N, C-alpha and C positions, 0 to 999 in steps of 0.2 A: 572039749565041747565047743560047738559052733554057737556063737551068740544068736539068739532069736530076737527079732523085732516084734514086740508084743504090744497090742493096743489094750489099754486099760479101759474097761467099760463099766460104769457104775451110775447110780442115780446122779443127776445134775439138779433138775428142778423138782423131781418126784419127791413127794412127802415134805415139801418145804412151805407150801402155801404162799410161795413167792417171797418168803422172808430171806433177805440177802445174807444174813448171818448163817442161816441153815444151808443155803446154796453154797456159801463159802466152805462150810464144814464138809459138804459132799465133795467139793473140789479138793480139799485138803486130804480127804480119805483116799481119793484116787491118786493124788500126788505122793502120798506115803506108800501106796502099793507100787507106784512107778519107781520110787527110790529103792524099795526092796528088790524089785526086778533088776534094777541097775546094779545093785550090790551083789546080785547073783551072777552078774556077767552079761546081762542082756541089754538090749536097747529098748526101753519103754517109750511109748508115745501115748498121747491123749488127744482125742479130737478137739477138746476144749482149747488146747494150746494153739491149734491152727485156726479153729472156727471163731473163737471169741474176738480176736483182733479184726478179723474180716467183717464180722457182724457189726462191730463198733464203727468201722470205717463206712460200711454201707448205710448204717443208720444215720451217721453224720451227713451223708449225702441225701438223706430224706427217704431212704428205702424202709418203709414201715413193715415190709414182709421179710426183712433180712434174716431174722432168726430162723423162721421156717424154711427159707430158701437155702440156708447155708449150714446150719448146725449139724443135722444128721447126714446130709449129703457129703460134707467134708469128711466126717468120720468114716463113712462108707468108702470113699476114695482112698483114704489113708489105710483103712483095713485091707483093701485090695493089695497093698504093698507090704503088709505085715505077714509074719509067719504064723502068728497065733493071736488069740484074744484071751484076756483074763477078765472074767466077770466078777465084780465085787459088789458088796452092799446089798441093800434091800430092794423092794419092788421098784421097777423102772421099765416102762414101755420102751424107752429109747435104748437102754442097755440091753434089754432082751432082743430088740431089733438088731443090735450089733452082733449078738450071739447067732441069730438066725442068718445074718449076712455072712458071718465067718464060716458057719457050717456049710452054707450054700457054695462058698468058694473053696471048700475042702480044707479050711484052716483048722488047726488044733484049737480047742476051747478048753481053757482051764477054769475051774470054778473055785479053786483054793490055791493060795500061793504055795502051799506045801506040795502041790502037784507039779510045779514048774521045776524042771531040772536045774 
């Protein structure tokens, strides 16, 4: 089997009411899915891994629009380099956006870890 590069897409802020502990729980759920993908022989990636440090640096420079300007666009650029997308978790406009982008790029979209080879 050739390893796939798979973007994990799930809720980040959705359903959290801005509560940092709930946001962290969402990130941990995506990270657990990424670990499962890695253990299956794939290369998992998360937009958060790339976007959040960039957002932090831009915000430190006084860019108040950093989150909107960086968060989803980075994930979309990353997804363009991926072979597939794994959608996890509950309702999320952002994660659904990644699924739409993946499909528009002809990428495979998995909705359950059990579907991933």
